[in-house]
N, C-alpha and C positions, 0 to 999 in steps of 0.2 A: 724694353727693359722691364716693364711691369710683369710681362708674362714670365720672364726668367726669374723675376724676384719671387713669384708665387710658388715656384716649384720647390725650393728648399723649405719654405714654410710648411707646405703640405707634408713634405717628408718628415719634418720634425714633429708635426702633429700626429702622423701615423706611428712614429716610433714611441711616442708616449702619449696616451690618450689623456685629454684634459680631465682633471679631477675637480670636483666641486670644492669651492672654498670652504675650509674648515678652520676652527679655532684651535690653536695649539698653545699649550702652556709654555711659560718661559722656563729656562734652564734652572731657575731657582726653585721651582715648584717641587721637583723630586727631592731636593735637599731639605725643603721645609717639611715634606711628608716624612722623610726619614727622621728628622729632628723631633717630630711628634710621635712617631711610632716607637722609638727606642724607650723613652720614658714610660709610655703606656705598657710596653712589654715588661719592663722592670716592675711597674706597679702591679701588674697581673700576677707575676711570679711571687712577689712579696705577699699579696693578698691570698694567694692559694696556700702559701706556707702557713699564714695565720689561720686560715680555715681548717687546715689539717690539725693544727695544734688545738683549736677550740673543740673540734669533734673528738679528738683523743681525750681531752680533759673531761668532757661531758660523759663519755662512755666509761672512762676509768672510775669516775665517781658513782655512776649508776650501777655498773656491774661489779667492779672490784671492791667497792666499799658498801654500797647500799644493799645489794643482793645478799651477801653473807650475813649482814646484820639482820635483815628481814627473816631469812630462813632460820637463823639461830633462835629467835624468840617468837616465832609465828604463832605458837599456841597461846601466848600471853596477850595477844591483841584483843581488843574488844570485838573486832570483825576481821579475822585473818583473811578471809576470801576477798574482802574489799581492798585491803592493803596489797595483797599479791596481784589481784586483778588490775588495780591501778598501776602497779609497777610494770606489768606486761603491756598495758595500754600505752604508758609513757615510753616504754622501750620501742614499741612499733612506731609511734609518732616521731620519736627521736631518730630512729633509723631512717625513716623517710626524709626527715629534715636534713640529716647528715649527708645522705646520698645526693639529694638535690643540691645542697650547698657545695659539695665537692665537684659536682658536674657544672656548676655555674648556672643552674636553672632557677628562675625566679620562684620564690617560695610563697605559698598563701599563708602568711604569718598569723593573721587574726583568727581564722577558724581553729587552727592548731593551738594558738594561745588560749582561746576559750576552752578547748578540750583539756588542756593542761591545768587551767585554773579550777575546772570542775573536779579533776582528779586530786588537785591540791586540797580542796575543801573536804573531799571524801576521805582522804588519808588522815587528815588532822582529826576528823571525827571518829575514825576507826582504830587508831593506834592506842587510844586510851591515855589516861593521865600518867601512868607509870613510865611510858616510853615517849612522852610528849617532846622532851628535849634530848632524847637519846639517838644513837646512830640508826636504830630501826626506823625512826621517822625520817625516811630517806628524802622526803621532799625538801627539808631544810637545805641539804647540800647539793641536791641534783637538779631540782626544778629550774633554778636560775640559769644553769648552764644551757639547758635546752631552750630557754628564752633567748639566750645569746645566739644560738644556732638559727632560730627562726627569724630573728631581726637583724642578722648580719648584713652590713652594707647599708642599713637604713639609719635614720637619726636616732641618737641616744635617748631622746625623749620617750620614744615608744618603750624602750627597755626599762627606763625608770618607772613608767606607768605600770608595766606588768609587775615589776618588783614591789611597787607600792601596793598593788592589789594582793600580791602574795603576802606581804607584811600584814595587811588588814585581816586576811583570812586567819593567819597565825595568831594575831592579837585576839580575835574573837574566840578562838579555841582556848587560848590561855585564860582569858577572863571567864570562860564558861566553867572552868575547873576551880574557880575561886583562888586565884594566885596570891602568893605572899611576896614579900620584898625580894627574896632570892629568885623567885620565878620571873619577876619583872626584869631583874638585872640580867638573868640568862637570856631572856627574850631580847633585850637591847643588844647584848653581845652577838646573838645569832643574826639579828637584823643588820648590824654593822658588818659582820662577815659576809652576809649575802650581797649587800649593796657594794661594798668596797671591792671584792674580788671580781664579780661579774662586770661591773661598770668599768673597772680599771682595765680589764682585758679587752672589753669592747672598744673603749676609747683608745687604748694603747695600740690595738691592731689597726684602727683607722689612721692614727697618727703615724705609725711606722710606714704604712702604705704611702701616705702623703709625702713623708720625708724621702722615701726611696724614689718616688716619682720626681721630686724636686732635685735630688742629687743626680739622678740619671739625666734629667733635662740640662742641668748645669754642665755635667761631663760631656754630654752630646754637643752642647753649644761650644764648649772649649775645643773639642776635637774638630768640629766643623770649622771653627775659626782658624785653627792651626792648618787644616787641610786647605782651606781657601787662601790662607796666607802663603803656604808653600806653592800652591798653583799659581797665585798671582806673581810670586817671585820668579818662578820658572817661566811664566809667560813674559815677564818683564825682560828676563835675560834673553829669551828667544827673540823677542821683538827688538831688543837692542842689537842683537847680532844681525837680524835682517835689515834693520835700519842702517847698520854700518855698511853692509853689502850694497844696499840701494844708494846710500850716500856716496860710496866709493865710485859706483858707476856714474852717478850724476856729476861727481867731482871730476872724473876723467874727461867727460864731455865739456864741462865748463872750463877746465884747464886748457883743453885743446882750442876752444874758442878764444880763450884769453891770450894765448901765445901765438894765435894766428895759424896753427897747423890744421885747423878744421874750418871749412867754409860754411857759413850759416845758410847759404843757398843750396848746399848739397842735400838732396833728398835723404841720403843715408844718415847724415848728421841730424837732420830734422826728425827722422824716425827715432834715432837714439834719444833725443831730447824728450820726445813725446812718451816713449816707453819708460824712461826714468821717472818722468813726472807722474805717469799713471801708477807706477809701483809705489811711489811715495804717497800719492793720494789714496790709493787703496789701503795702504798700511794705516793711514789716519782714519779711514772710514771703518775698518774692521774692528776698531776698538770702541766705536760709538755704541751707546746703549739705545737701541732702536728695536721695534717689534720684529722686523724682518732684516736681520743684518746682511744676508746675501743680496737681497734686492738693493739695499742701501749701498753696498760696495759696487754692484753693477751700475747703479745710477751715477755713482761718483766717477766710474770709468767712462760712462757715456757722456756725462757732463764735460769731462776733460776733452773728449773727442770733439764735442760740439764747440767748445771754446777754441779749438784749433781749426774750425771751419768745416768739420765733417758733419753733414746732415745725418742724423741717426734716429731711427724709429725703435722705441723700446716697448715691447708687448709682453704682458704678464698674464698667465692663466693659472689660477689656483694660488695657494699660499704655501710657501716653502716651510717644511718642519724645522725645528731647531737643529742646527748643524754645528759641529765643532769648527773652530777656526781653521784647522788644517784642511778639512774637507772643503770649506768655503774657498780657501786659497787655491786648492787644486781645481775647483770649478771655475774660478774667475780669472786666474793668472793667464792661462793659454789664450783666452778670448781678449784679455787686455793687450796681450802682445799682438794679436791679429788686428785689433783696432788701431794700434800704433802704426801699422803698415797699410791701413785701408785708405782708399782714395775714392772720391766721388760721393758715395753714400754708404749707409750700413743699416742693417735691420737685425735687432737683437730680440730674441724670443725666449721667454722663460716659462716652461710648463712644469708645474709642481703638483705633487700628490703626497700622501702621507708616507709612501715608501720609495719615492723616486723623484728626482729633480733632473730636468733636461734643459740645457741652455744651448741655443743655436745662434750662430752669427753668420749673416750673409752679406758679402761685399762684392763689388765688381772685380773680376779678374784683371790682371795686367800682365804685360809681357815681362819676361826675365825670370831669373831664379827667385826662390823664396828669400825674403829678407829677414823674416822672423819665423819662429816655430819650426816644427819638424816637417819633413816632406810629407806629401799626401799619404794617408794610410790610417790605420787604427792602432791606438796605443792604450795600454792599461797601466794605471798608476794606483794600484791597490783597489779601493772601492770606487774609484773615479775612472771612467773611460773617456778617452779623447779621440775623436774622429775628425779627420780633415780631408776635404776633397776639393778639386778644382777641375773645371772642364773647358777653360778658355773664355767663358763668358762670366761665370761667377765663381767665387770661392765660398765654400761652406765649411764652417767649423762647428763642432758640437762637443760639449762635455756632459757626461751623464753620471749621476750617482744613484745607486740602488742600495736599499737597506739590506 
């Protein structure tokens, strides 16, 4: 008997090479990944929109407002070349900062910020007293927006520090010209406008991105819950229908035993009882939350066979990947039926890999027609293949799933 028993086992091993044990994630991990990816995508889209707006504002001030004002009175500056040169220098630095910001490339903010502050001091010294508070002194309106570009996505403390340095440079220039009360009032107004606009846009952009991420996360969680609720309800209905069918089959057997039309000593009646019990037990096992549901269901069927006096050897090679309930049912059901009809002994072998699961059952053959399952041959049930053979000494059944 041992020689015959080894043959189907070798055959099963050659049909599916043993795969090394691997760690597979649970079915909830893809859902968790999706739940994290959706809010992140919304946040990236919102942040990109805010970046485009900030770049547009900075360049609108610098080109559409600052440049015409500079060109209109360039001969009246104390050092026209310095004012125009600094405008071009800031334009180049701002272009580099804007392009890198729109591409999402990390910016080197502090070297650029130092360059802008140097240009800031040079322009305040070069415009002269006449245009100190006028539109030709473009650093009042433009420079803070380029600070926003360079520090976008960082803490607001850095922006406040740069704006404070800008304010100090402006205050030195105003005091150098011997200001009056009106000049100090205008200075205060300009400082307020610089701080309020740039800081408001900087903080507002960060806040909008955070709110968009939170709202997307909430919506994703709600949709996920709704989908899981619908799937659970559908699974509950399907399970209820299967339970009704299994219960009806068990009820018929019990009814026949109760009214005396079935003989408890009849092997066919015993087989029907074992098969009905195996179906009920497998239905209970398939809903358990365990790391390897397929092996859990097969162990439940093997345990039931052992309880009915059938010595069974269960061998597992590899770790099955996460499989849907329908696939697990098609893999386990035919073998549960063959186990219900087995006599003497049984050997159940499970060979698993990331893309394939093969389950083989070997039992002694016996005389007479088949009591359960299809006649010998090969059958396809979607992604699951069922193979059954008998040669007079053994019966060999196999179910195979390929990804």
